[in-house]
matplotlib code that plots the C-alpha trace (Angstrom):
import matplotlib.pyplot as plt

x = [-13.5, -10.5, -10.5, -7.5, -7.7, -8.2, -6.8, -5.7, -4.1, -3.1, -0.1, -1.0, -4.3, -5.8, -8.9, -9.7, -9.1, -6.9, -5.5, -7.2, -10.7, -10.4, -9.2, -12.1, -14.7, -13.4, -13.4, -17.0, -18.1, -16.5, -13.5, -10.5, -7.8, -7.0, -4.4, -3.5, -3.0, -1.5, -1.6, 0.0, 2.0, 4.9, 4.6, 5.8, 8.8, 11.7, 12.5, 12.3, 8.9, 7.7, 9.0, 7.3, 4.0, 4.2, 5.0, 2.1, -0.2, 1.0, 0.3, -3.2, -4.0, -4.0, -5.7, -4.2, -6.6, -9.5, -8.2, -7.8, -4.5, -2.8, -1.0, 0.8, 1.6, 4.7, 6.0, 9.1, 10.5, 13.2, 15.6, 18.8, 19.6, 16.1, 16.3, 19.7, 18.4, 15.5, 17.7, 20.2, 17.6, 15.3, 17.6]
y = [-3.7, -1.8, 1.0, 3.1, 5.4, 3.8, 5.0, 2.2, 2.9, 0.2, 1.1, 4.1, 4.7, 1.2, 2.6, 4.3, 1.3, -1.8, -3.7, -6.9, -5.3, -3.4, -6.5, -8.6, -5.9, -5.2, -8.8, -9.3, -6.2, -7.6, -5.3, -7.3, -4.6, -1.8, 0.9, 2.3, 6.0, 5.9, 8.7, 6.5, 7.3, 6.9, 8.1, 5.8, 7.9, 5.5, 2.1, 0.3, 1.7, 0.8, -2.8, -3.0, -1.9, -4.5, -7.2, -6.1, -6.2, -9.7, -10.9, -9.3, -11.5, -15.0, -16.5, -14.5, -16.0, -14.6, -11.1, -8.3, -7.2, -4.6, -1.8, 0.8, 4.4, 5.6, 9.1, 10.8, 13.7, 16.3, 14.2, 14.0, 10.4, 9.2, 11.0, 9.6, 6.0, 6.4, 7.8, 5.0, 2.3, 3.8, 6.4]
z = [-11.2, -9.9, -7.3, -8.2, -5.1, -1.6, 1.7, 3.9, 7.2, 9.7, 11.9, 14.1, 12.4, 12.3, 13.9, 10.5, 8.2, 7.9, 4.9, 5.9, 6.3, 3.0, 1.1, 2.5, 1.8, -1.7, -2.6, -1.4, -3.4, -6.6, -6.6, -7.8, -7.6, -5.1, -5.6, -2.3, -2.0, 1.5, 4.0, 6.6, 9.7, 9.0, 5.4, 2.6, 1.5, 2.3, 1.0, 4.4, 5.2, 1.7, 2.1, 5.5, 3.9, 1.1, 3.7, 5.8, 2.8, 1.9, 5.4, 5.2, 2.2, 3.8, 0.7, -2.2, -4.8, -2.8, -2.2, -4.6, -6.3, -4.2, -5.9, -3.9, -4.6, -2.7, -2.1, -3.4, -1.5, -2.1, -0.1, -2.3, -1.2, -2.2, -5.5, -6.2, -5.4, -7.8, -10.5, -10.1, -10.3, -13.0, -14.7]

ax = plt.figure().add_subplot(projection="3d")
ax.plot(x, y, z, "-o")
ax.set_aspect("equal")
plt.show()
């Protein structure tokens, strides 16, 4: 089973949910994949923050074969530099 829409917080909102807790709970409930729809602070709209989020998720999975797959939706803004980067990489 895959949950395509979960809100995981950590960082300044870890009192609401954390990656580690969600991964553990999902695995125990038989969910083998999570796609994170983050509403984090800071938002996932820049490469460095997205990379930090992926690294945090990797650290929250101490035994990867016993934690669900982690997919991540990230934001795209009207920032011309961000659009130029996406276009250059995927254009």
